[in-house]
FITI-157999 format. One line per field, with one value per residue (C-alpha): x negated, y, z. Coordinates in nm, 4 decimals. Layout:
// residues N
px = c(X/...)
py = c(Y/...)
pz = c(Z/...)
//
This chain:
// residues 262
px = c(0.0183/-0.3031/-0.1018/0.1735/0.0126/-0.2667/0.1052/0.2050/-0.0640/-0.0905/0.1372/0.4712/0.8219/1.1058/1.4598/1.8106/2.1409/2.4987/2.6746/3.0728/3.1088/3.3827/3.7441/3.5886/3.3879/3.0568/2.7299/2.3881/2.0464/1.7310/1.4238/1.1180/1.1280/0.7368/0.8276/0.9952/0.7086/0.5777/0.9399/1.0133/0.6597/0.5478/0.3998/0.6993/0.9810/1.1922/1.4466/1.5097/1.8037/1.8355/2.1628/2.3444/2.7206/2.7903/3.0843/3.1198/3.2776/3.7165/3.6909/3.2989/3.2045/2.8747/2.7284/2.8546/2.6665/2.6158/2.4892/2.3026/1.8930/2.0207/2.0883/1.7274/1.5664/1.7091/1.6652/1.2526/1.2373/1.3412/1.1083/0.8136/0.9194/0.9029/0.5872/0.3744/0.5050/0.5322/0.3647/0.5977/0.7207/1.0350/1.1992/1.4788/1.7752/2.1558/2.4462/2.8356/3.1578/3.0030/2.7139/2.2850/2.0737/1.7112/1.5769/1.2585/1.0343/0.8618/0.5779/0.7060/1.0259/0.8769/1.0606/1.1812/1.4902/1.3360/1.1489/1.4132/1.6384/1.3260/1.3156/1.6351/1.6455/1.3762/1.3745/1.7444/1.9548/2.2068/2.2716/2.3422/2.1554/2.2491/1.9994/2.0441/1.7160/1.7594/1.5323/1.4829/1.2166/1.3727/1.4153/1.7719/1.9016/1.5905/1.6544/2.0344/2.1800/1.9009/1.7898/2.0095/2.1543/2.0766/2.3355/2.2856/1.9077/1.9901/2.2283/1.9118/1.6836/1.9209/1.9942/1.6107/1.5918/1.8762/1.7371/1.4404/1.6187/1.8507/1.4500/1.4175/1.7238/1.8727/2.2157/2.3445/2.6652/2.5249/2.4892/2.1482/1.9449/1.8797/1.5911/1.6116/1.4274/1.4793/1.2641/1.3665/1.1553/1.1730/1.3041/1.6488/1.7543/1.6706/1.8058/2.1768/2.1403/2.0490/2.3906/2.6037/2.4325/2.5252/2.9217/2.8577/2.7087/2.3309/2.0648/1.7157/1.4102/1.0383/1.0229/0.7263/0.5419/0.3356/0.1823/0.2550/0.5398/0.8404/0.9797/0.7231/0.9259/0.9899/1.3130/1.3848/1.7187/1.9282/2.2347/2.3593/2.4646/2.6123/2.3882/2.5435/2.4765/2.7405/2.8602/2.4900/2.4894/2.8197/2.5880/2.2678/2.5132/2.6285/2.3191/2.2106/2.5075/2.4182/2.0651/2.1187/2.3877/2.1003/1.8504/1.6678/1.5842/1.6500/1.3671/1.5276/1.5790/1.4290/1.5678/1.4592/1.5576/1.8703/1.8930/2.2346/2.0983/2.0931)
py = c(-0.0067/0.2077/0.3972/0.4786/0.6477/0.8683/0.9747/0.9941/1.1911/1.4463/1.4223/1.2809/1.4998/1.4959/1.6357/1.6501/1.6228/1.5952/1.3732/1.1927/0.8827/0.6421/0.8454/1.1270/1.2255/1.4101/1.2797/1.4540/1.2462/1.3413/1.1361/1.1015/1.0738/0.9776/0.5897/0.5399/0.4879/0.1767/0.0464/-0.2538/-0.2317/-0.5713/-0.4666/-0.2740/-0.5486/-0.4229/-0.1581/0.0238/0.3103/0.5181/0.7267/0.9985/1.1151/1.4845/1.6882/1.8040/2.0566/1.9483/1.8422/1.7427/1.6272/1.8515/1.9991/2.3343/2.5817/2.6468/2.3032/2.2464/2.3282/2.0687/1.8459/1.8591/1.8608/1.5559/1.3914/1.5624/1.3946/1.0950/1.0557/1.1491/0.8855/0.6457/0.7532/0.7993/0.4241/0.1783/0.1280/0.2741/0.5061/0.7752/0.6695/0.9763/1.0573/1.1020/1.2697/1.1970/1.2230/1.3285/1.0812/1.1431/0.8690/0.8021/0.5264/0.3850/0.0774/-0.0767/-0.3291/-0.5643/-0.4977/-0.6645/-0.4818/-0.1983/-0.1497/-0.1932/0.0884/0.2621/0.2600/0.4005/0.6685/0.7653/0.7503/1.0153/1.2020/1.2337/1.1873/1.3626/1.1385/0.8385/0.6744/0.3562/0.1194/-0.0983/-0.3466/-0.5839/-0.7532/-0.5892/-0.7013/-0.5625/-0.1958/-0.2235/0.0848/0.3359/0.1858/0.1216/0.4295/0.6214/0.6819/0.9280/0.7798/0.9040/1.1051/1.3421/1.3348/1.5083/1.7641/1.7647/1.8710/2.1429/2.2195/2.3176/2.5470/2.7351/2.8432/2.9330/3.1303/3.2944/3.3759/3.5812/3.7877/3.6365/3.6617/3.3569/3.3895/3.5831/3.3990/3.4084/3.1879/2.8809/2.6097/2.2460/1.9779/1.6272/1.3647/1.0435/0.7515/0.8453/1.1068/0.9449/1.0037/1.2827/1.4152/1.2419/1.3955/1.7934/1.7406/1.6720/1.9366/2.1703/2.1176/2.2016/2.5830/2.4163/2.5521/2.3475/2.4592/2.3545/1.9951/1.8377/1.4818/1.4177/1.0365/0.9527/0.7436/0.5522/0.8664/1.0665/1.3044/1.6651/1.8541/2.2043/2.2974/2.5919/2.7921/3.0604/2.9927/3.1151/2.8916/2.8919/2.5466/2.3623/2.5496/2.4158/2.0839/2.0511/2.1546/1.9141/1.6541/1.6885/1.6815/1.3744/1.1514/1.2725/1.2253/0.8504/0.7825/0.8587/0.6351/0.9673/1.1084/1.4454/1.6268/1.9507/2.3345/2.6822/3.0291/3.3937/3.6028/3.8309/4.0436/4.1737/4.5440/4.4376)
pz = c(0.0017/-0.0527/-0.3009/-0.1151/0.1999/0.0159/-0.1206/0.2189/0.3420/0.0381/-0.2448/-0.0965/-0.2771/-0.0973/-0.2782/-0.1841/-0.3415/-0.2246/-0.4257/-0.3057/-0.1186/-0.0013/-0.0300/-0.2076/0.0894/0.0556/0.1868/0.1907/0.0616/0.1542/0.0002/-0.1037/-0.4671/-0.5262/-0.3743/-0.7128/-0.7901/-0.5654/-0.4432/-0.3618/-0.0930/-0.0363/0.2791/0.4100/0.4333/0.7165/0.7027/1.0097/1.0210/1.3367/1.3571/1.5864/1.5795/1.5796/1.5563/1.1594/0.9735/0.8926/0.5448/0.4439/0.7770/0.7411/1.0684/1.1879/1.1650/1.5228/1.5253/1.2652/1.5106/1.7249/1.4337/1.2997/1.6155/1.6968/1.3857/1.3797/1.7341/1.5529/1.2767/1.4902/1.7247/1.4257/1.2692/1.6061/1.7335/1.3995/1.0721/0.8493/0.6147/0.6423/0.3186/0.3645/0.5329/0.4423/0.6226/0.6113/0.7424/1.1143/1.1271/1.0566/0.9004/0.9162/0.7373/0.7324/0.5836/0.7926/0.8555/1.1918/1.3962/1.7257/2.0164/1.7869/1.9499/2.2903/2.1626/2.0675/2.3846/2.6225/2.3794/2.3577/2.7460/2.8580/2.5357/2.3727/2.7235/2.5698/2.2463/2.1579/1.9200/1.6915/1.5239/1.2659/1.1936/0.8666/0.6727/0.2790/0.0893/-0.2376/-0.0977/-0.1965/0.0225/-0.1497/-0.4717/-0.4870/-0.1853/-0.1207/-0.4604/-0.7316/-1.0542/-1.3996/-1.4032/-1.0639/-1.1515/-1.4742/-1.2657/-1.0139/-1.3001/-1.4417/-1.0642/-1.0469/-1.3001/-1.2614/-0.8924/-1.0086/-1.3010/-0.9510/-0.7737/-1.0571/-1.0237/-1.3151/-1.4331/-1.4857/-1.6603/-1.9132/-2.2667/-2.3852/-2.6071/-2.4381/-2.6196/-2.5997/-2.6695/-2.7925/-2.8930/-3.1732/-3.3116/-3.6826/-3.8823/-3.9885/-3.6282/-3.6435/-3.8982/-3.7882/-3.4661/-3.6329/-3.8336/-3.5491/-3.3022/-3.6038/-3.5691/-3.2008/-3.2679/-3.2135/-3.4428/-3.5460/-3.5629/-3.4704/-3.5706/-3.4480/-3.4707/-3.1406/-3.2648/-2.8747/-2.7001/-2.8668/-2.9257/-3.1577/-3.3399/-3.1550/-3.2189/-3.0914/-3.0667/-2.9277/-2.8904/-2.6478/-2.3264/-1.9598/-1.7459/-1.4553/-1.2989/-1.3835/-1.7146/-1.8249/-1.6900/-1.9305/-2.1997/-2.0857/-2.0689/-2.4382/-2.5484/-2.3772/-2.4168/-2.8678/-2.8366/-2.7402/-2.9832/-3.2456/-3.0490/-2.8915/-2.4948/-2.3945/-2.2560/-2.0642/-2.1379/-2.0880/-2.1678/-2.1095/-1.7748/-1.7942/-1.4925/-1.3936/-1.4832/-1.8613)
//
């Protein structure tokens, strides 16, 4: 597990997303995205989940604003305890319906329940912790639950671009040229895609042959659109789906900043 240990020290990549779960209730997942490069990790076959309940907001079940600092303090204490007393990896956390759960993969779990009980009694006497330990050699909880689906990752990618625009004072509602890139296996697929996106009002330009990978032919397309998150996600989703129909791969977008006063 040398690579993951190095990642733990210097390259850990954390991200957060919100999704809907049972009965449409929202949940917040925060996880180490970089562990996807190593999972499943044979040396860490045991899953430890430590959680606690709190009084959530009506409807969402998320922490109330006045309780957030306390909840994060408890969560940090749990993470510090596991990090100090086990050989483990903190994979992520899940906040849902008035509960906060932290996920860890461990090399071994001997005496962990008694250690958690002792920790709870001495460090968090006012918080009732619940603990679940199971064997998860395939890292199913990380791969199939914590790690986001393709659809959610695409949304996260668009979200990150929009957040950068917001930081620079962009007027997201203002339509402007938005450039997209799509890659294809051959020129025939590229041509058919070009004909279809033209029907949607896109202009095409910048055909390049990269001579790398399975999709060596790059096509640039652009159209004037607003870049509010839900709006631009609708645009990119349509382009992704259309690219797949012609054996292509959508590869993101960029645009210039439009300030509010412009």
